[in-house]
C-alpha positions in Angstrom: -13.2 41.2 39.3 -11.3 38.0 39.7 -10.9 34.5 37.5 -11.2 31.2 38.9 -9.9 28.4 36.8 -11.7 25.1 36.3 -10.4 21.5 36.5 -13.4 19.9 35.2 -11.9 16.1 35.2 -11.3 17.3 39.5 -14.2 16.0 41.0 -15.5 17.8 44.1 -16.3 16.8 48.0 -17.9 18.1 51.0 -17.9 16.8 54.3 -21.2 15.0 54.8 -21.2 13.7 58.3 -18.6 12.8 61.2 -17.6 10.0 62.4 -16.2 9.6 65.9 -12.5 8.0 65.8 -12.3 5.9 69.1 -9.0 4.7 70.7 -8.3 0.7 71.7 -10.6 1.3 74.9 -13.3 2.3 73.2 -12.4 6.1 74.2 -13.5 8.9 72.0 -10.5 10.5 70.2 -11.5 12.7 67.6 -14.3 13.5 64.4 -13.3 11.9 60.9 -15.3 13.8 58.4 -17.1 11.7 55.6 -16.9 13.3 52.5 -19.6 13.4 49.7 -19.1 14.0 46.0 -21.0 16.9 44.6 -22.6 15.5 41.6 -21.8 17.2 38.4 -19.2 19.9 40.6 -16.2 21.1 38.9 -13.2 22.1 41.2 -11.8 25.3 41.2 -8.0 25.1 41.5 -6.9 28.7 41.7 -8.0 32.2 41.9 -6.2 35.1 40.2 -6.7 38.6 38.9 -6.3 38.1 35.1 -6.4 35.0 32.9 -3.5 33.4 30.9 -3.6 30.5 28.6 -4.4 27.3 29.8 -4.3 23.7 28.2 -7.5 22.2 27.6 -10.1 21.2 29.5 -8.8 24.0 31.9 -11.2 26.9 31.5 -11.2 30.5 33.4 -14.7 31.6 34.8 -15.4 35.1 36.3 -15.6 34.7 39.8 -16.5 37.7 42.8 -13.6 38.3 44.4 -14.5 37.2 48.1 -14.6 33.4 46.2 -12.3 31.0 47.9 -10.5 27.4 46.2 -11.7 25.5 49.3 -15.0 26.7 50.0 -16.5 27.0 46.5 -16.8 25.1 43.0 -18.4 25.3 39.5 -21.7 24.2 38.6 -21.7 23.7 34.9 -25.6 22.5 34.4 -26.2 26.5 35.2 -22.8 28.2 34.3 -22.7 29.6 38.5 -19.9 29.5 41.0 -21.8 27.7 44.3 -20.8 27.1 48.2 -19.8 23.8 49.4 -22.0 23.3 52.2 -20.3 21.1 54.8 -22.1 20.2 58.0 -20.6 21.8 60.9 -18.5 19.3 63.2 -19.9 18.1 66.9 -18.6 20.1 69.5 -19.5 17.1 72.3 -17.9 13.7 72.2 -20.7 11.1 71.4 -23.0 9.8 74.0 
């Protein structure tokens, strides 16, 4: 078992879309992610094998050993850890 440190004051975001970044000639350079807040989500700031005392409002929740801070968040509405579902980066330049 592992434990995730929850920071309820920090917002959680997912990549909801990608926009094309272009140079001065209008040529596509890269895609830039467009963030969208996950309403009510609380960030997992770190994963540890054991808990230790933390200042309020930080708190610990049990998490699966496969949970990572970048890919999961805590949902206090149902007390579960959920996957952050990012959209896939486009592979082709825009038409």
